[in-house]
N, C-alpha and C positions, 0 to 999 in steps of 0.2 A: 389459313386465313380464317379469322374468327367471325367476320361479318357475314351476315346471310345475303343471299342473292336477292336483289331488288328488281332486276329486269334481265331478261335473256332472250335470245333469238338470233336468227340469221340476218346478216347485213352483208352487202358487197363492200369490199374495202379495196382502195386503190393500192397497189403494191409500191413499195418505196422505191424500188430500182427500175423496174420495167414499166411502171405506170399502168399496167393492165388491171382489170377489175376481177377480184376473186371473192367468191361467196365464203364467209367465215361465220362460225358460231361465236357470238359475243355473250359475255356475262358481266353484268354490272354487279359487283359485290363491295358495299361500302363506298370508299372513295377510289376504287380501282376498277377500270374497264379492261377486261381480258379477252383475247380471242384465240381461237384454234380452228383447225379445219373442221372438226365435228365436235359434238358434245362429249364424246368418249376419248378424244385426243387430248394429249398434253398441251397446255397453253403455248402459243406461238409468239405472243407478244402482249404487252400491256401498257396502259396509260395511267399515271398517278394523277387523278383528277384534282388533287390538291395544287397541282402545277398549272391547272387550266384556267384560262381567261374567259373563254366563251364556248358555247355550243349554239349553233344557229343553222338556219336553212342554207343550202349551198347549190340549189338548182341551177342558178345562172352560172356559177363558177364551174360546175362539172358539165353542164349541158344535159344532165340526167334528171328525170322526175324523182322525187322523194329523196333528195340528197341532203346530207347534213355535214357540217364540219366542226371538229373539236380542235380548238387552238390552245396551245400552251404558252407559258411564259418564255420557254426556250425557242420560240418561233417554229415549233413543230406544228404541222397542220395535218390532221387525220380526216380524209374524205371518205364518207360512207354513204351507201344507198340502201334504203329500206324497200321492201316489196310493195308498200302502200303508203298513202298519205297518213292514214291513221297510225301505222307502225312507225313512221317518221316522227309524227307529233309525240308518240309515247316514249320513243327514245330521247327526243329533245328534252321532254319534261323530266324523265328519270335522270338523265345525265346533268341537266340543270340543277335539280334538287341535290344531287350528290356533290356538285361544285360548291353550291351555297352552303350545304351542311358542313362539308370539310373545311371551307373558308372560316365559317362561324366557329367551328371547334378549334381551328388553328388560332384564330384570333383570341378566343377564350384562353387557350393555353399560353399564348404570348403575354396576355394581360396577367395571368397568374404568375408566370415567370418574372415579369417586371415587378410585380408586388413583392415577390420573394427577394429580388435584388434590393428593393427599397428597404425591406426589413433588415437586411444585412448591413446596410450603411449606418443604422442608428445605434 
């Protein structure tokens, strides 16, 4: 991965199958959010933020303070819990910036691709 780390730290993540909460090490690198058991472990999962629609507070949805959710176009919802309100806000801001940045670069590439297609038609 060539992008540098823009944010990292521990968050609790709701497991996909058992629905219990497990503390995981998260790294935001470019448009990818990766998690593992600890900073030294191999990644256990990831989310391509280019497929994300929103990142928002989820305290009411989870019943836990400092919760956030990341929702993708494929109707996947990742529920996460930070250790503090400040940490939650920092994660929401960082992930939000990554979503916007990756969407903007995607739209720019699409526009360039469309311009190239137009050139071929002439």
